[in-house]
N, C-alpha and C positions, 0 to 999 in steps of 0.2 A: 503495500499501499502505499507506504513514503518512496521507494525509487518511483512507482509511477504518478507520484505526484510533481515530483521532480523534473522529472522528465515534461509534465503539460506545463510548468512553467518556466521553462527554457526557449519554447520559441516564443512565448510574449517578448522575451527579454530581446531578442535577436531582432522582432519587424520592430521595436520602439526607435534602436541603434540605426537600423536602415531607414526609415524614415525618417531622423532628421538629416544625415547624410543628401538625401535626396534635395530637400530643403537648402540645405546651405549651397549643391551647384546648382540649383538654379536660379538662385540670387548671384550667384558668383558673375556664371553670364550677362546677367541683365547688364553687372557692373561693367563690363568688357565691351560691353554694346554700348553702353553711357562714352565713354570713354574713345571708340572708335567714332564716334559722327561729325563729320567734317562739320555741321553745324552748328556747333556746341562750342562755344566759347572756352577757354583753355579755364575759368573759372570755374565752367558751367560743367566742365567735367570733372576738374577736381571735387566739386560739391555731389556730383551723382557718383564717383566712385566712394568716396569718404560714407553716404547714406546708401550706398549698398553695401559697404563692408557695414557699418552699425546694425545694418538690417541682417546681413547673412549673423553677423555677432549674436543680433535679440534671436534670431530664429533657430542659431543651434546649440546658443546656453535653453532654450526651451525644448526643443528636442532632446536633450541633455537631460532637462529635468523631467519631460514625460517617461527616459527613458528608466531611468529612479523612480521614478514612481509605478511604472508600471512594474519595476523589480521586485521593486520593497515589494507592490500589492503582490506580485508570484508569490516572492519567497514567506511572506504572512501566509498565502495561500498553502503553503506546501507545510508551514510551520502548523496551522491551522489541523492540516491530513494528518501530518505525521502524530499531532496529538490525539487525532480520533482514531488515529490506527493501533497507540498504546491505549488507551484503551477500552480498544476492542479488543485488543491482546489480553489483557487484565482481567474482563467480562469473561471471556472465551477458557482464560487459566484457571478462572474461580466453579465456572461451569466443568471444564474439563477436571477439577479435583472431583470435584461432586459424580461425578461419573464415574472416578476410579474407583471413591468410595465405595458406589453403591455394589460394582459386578465384587465387591467383599461380600458383601451380603449372603447368608445362612438363605435366606427370603428374598428376592426382589424388589416384593414390593412392601418389606416391613424390618424396622430395625427390633432385633429377636434383641430383648436385657437379660438378665438374671440380676436376681436381687433375695434375700432373703428379710420376710414378714414374720414379725413386725421391728421394724427402727423407729417406731415412728420420734420426730417430726422429719424424715427421712423418705421411709414409704411405711406403708403401712394401709390394710385395708378398711374401706368405707364404704358402706353400702354395696358391698359387692365388685365395687371399684378400686386400683390397689391408685393413692394419690401418696404427694408428699413433697418434698423439694427436689430432690433427684429427680423424680421422676417429671418433676416442671421441665428441669434444666436436660432429659432427654427428651421430652417433646417438642424442644425445642431444633433439638439435633433432626430429630425426625421429620423436623417440618422444614428444614433447609436442604434433607435430601428426596424431601416428596414424597414421605413413606408412611407408615404406622406407625405406630409403638405397638408393640409386643411384649408382656411382661411374662416373666417366669419365676417363680417362686421355687427357692433350692436350697440346699446346706452350704453355708455360708463356707464350710471345709472346702467344698468344691471350688466356687468362687476366689478365695483366697491362696490356695493351689494353683491357679490355672487353667484348674481344667475345663470347668465352664465353658470356659472359650476357647481356649486350641483341641479341643473334642469335637466343637465345631455345634453345639449343645446353643452359643448364645454368639452373638455380635459384641455386645456389651457387658459388663458388667457396675451396677450400679448399687453397689449396698451402704452408704457411709466406708467405705475403705479406705485406709490410710498406706498414702503409700512406705512401701518400706525397700530399701536396697534386696532383700529376701526375698520381698515378692516380683519386685524388678526382674529377677534372674527367669521370670514363669511366664510375665504376662508383658505387655506393652499401657505403662498408663498415658494417659490425658495430664496435659497442663494441670496443678491443685485446680482446686475451685471452692475448696469450705478448710479453714483453721480449725481443728479440736485440737480442748486438752482433757483432760480426764476430772472425774469428780469422786467424793466420796459422800457415800449417802447412810445415814442410817437411823434407825425408829427416832422417833421423837423424843423419846425418855430418854433415852442415851447419854450417857456422861462423854463418849467418846467425842473431840473436837477435831481433832487431826490423827495424822496416820501413826502417829507414834503410839498413840493410845490405847492399840488395837492388840498389842501382844495379849498372845492367848486366846484369841478372840478368831474366831471364822468370818472371812471374806469372799461374799461370792463374785463370780470376775466368769463373764461371757466368753465359752471355746472360739480359740482362732484368732483373736483382737487384740489388738495391740495393748488393751488394758490387760487382760487376763496376761500377756508378757510381761508388764511392768508388774504385776502382783507377783511374778512367779520369781522375776528378778529382786525381789527388793522381800521375800518371805522370812531369809535368814538373818538378816540388817533389822526387821521390825517383830520379830517372831511371834508373827501370822497365819494360820492354818488358812491355803486356799479352798475352794470350792467347786468345782469347776461345772457349767452348765451349758447348754449348747444351744438355748436361744437366749434372747433376751428377756422374752414372753415368762420363759421357767427363772431367768435371774431376778423380775423383777417380783413375781410371784415371792420367792424366796425371801427376802429382803422385807416384802410386804405381810408376810404369815406368822415372820419371825422365824425361819430356819435356818439364819445367820448371822450376823452382828453388824455387819455394814455389806459394802456391795460398792464398785467399783467398775466405771465406765465412761465414756465420753460427756463431755456436759451436756449438749442439748437434747440427746434421749432421756439422761437421769434428770432434768432440768422438769423435762414434762411429766416424767412420774412422778414427781413432787409436786408440778403443782397441780397433778389428777387427784392428787390422795397426800395436801399438806396437813392433815390432821396425824398422818399415820408416821411418814418421810420426811426427814428432814436433808441438804444438804450440808456439808460443816468445811467442808474442805475443796478446793481446786487446785489441781498439778497440773501445772505445764511444760511440756513435753515439746510443744515443736509438730506437734500430728498434724497434716495435711491430709486431706479427701483425693482421689482422683477415679473417674473412669476406668477401669481396667478392659482390653484389648486382645486378641490374638498375637501370640508375642510376633512381634513385625510386621505387624498392620498398620503399617504408618500412613496408608493412604483414608483410611478412617478416624486413625488420630488427627490428620491434618484439618480436616472438616472438621470433628467434633473441638478442636482447639482455637478452630475457626469462629464457630458456633458462640464457644466461653466468650472471648474474646469481643465478639461482636453483644451481646447482650450484658457484658459489665459494661460497654460504653453508653447505650442508649435504653439504660434505666430497666431492663427487662427484669436480669437478674437480682436488681434493689426491690423490686414489686414483688418477687416471688419470697424473697426472701424475710420481705417484712409481711408477708402473708404466714408462714412457717413461724418465725420468732419473735414476733410483734416488734421489729426494732430491723431500724437502717443497719447493712449490711457494713462490718466496718469497710473503713478508706483504708487502700493500700499503700 
C-alpha cells in the first residue's frame, strides 16, 4: 500500500515541473522577438527585454511554487495513505491474533473454562448459573474471540497440576489461582489480574489474635492451594496442626461448626465468609505474601495467551475491570 501511494505521487511532481519549464520558454521567445523588431527603438527593446525577463522570472517562480505545492500535496497524500496502511495492518494483526487463538480452542464455537466451585466471589453457582469476578473476566475474553463461555467444574488439583489444560479438557483455567514458579513449569499463565494475600479466621469467641497464638491448635487449609503450602511450611515454627480440606466449602464448614480452631486462605474468599457469618467467625490477621492470580493455559499456548493478555489490558484501561471489581468486592480496584 505504501509503495503504491509513492508511485502515484511521482507523476504529479513531474507534471508540475514540466509546465513551469514550458511557460519560461514561451516568455523567453517573446522577449527575443521584441529585441529583433526593427520598428522598436533601443529603449523600447530594452524595456521589452526587461519586462519579458521579469515576466519569465515571475512565471518561473509561480511554476516552481506550484510544483512545490503539488509535491507537498503528493507527499502529504502518500503519508496519509501510508498511515492508513499502517492502521489497517495493525487491525489486520489484531484479527490475525484472534484467528490464531481461535484455532487453539477445543471447540471453535466456545471458550472452555475449568474452575473449582465454590470459591466466592471469584466463582460460585447462583440460580443454576456460574458467576463471579473470574467469570466476568472470562466472558470479556470470550466476547473478544466471538465465542460463548462454557464452564466445567473440576477439582483444583487437576487445575493446578496443569492436567486440565494439557489433556485437552479445557482451554483456560480460572480458579483464583496464584502464579508460582512450580506451576509455571506445567502451564502457561496469563499476566496477573489480581493481587491476593491470606487471612486468618477464627471463631468470634476465640482468644487467638495472630499466627503465634495457634500453638497446639488445629488450622484448616484448602488442598492444593498456596495457603495450604504456607501453613505446612510454617507449622513447625508456630506449633499448630494442619488439617487439609479438599474444597473451600468443606474448609468453611469446618470453622463454622467448630471442627478446627482457625482457617487460613485468600483474603477475598474469607472476607465473604465472615461477612455472611459475622456472628460466628472473625478475621484476626492478614498475611502479605505477594500472591497474584493468573489464568492458566495449555503449556506453550502463546496464541491464546496473547489475546487473554490483550483483553486484560483493554478492560483495565476502559473501566470494565473496575466495574466488575466493584460489583464483587464492593470497592474500586487498587491503582497499580
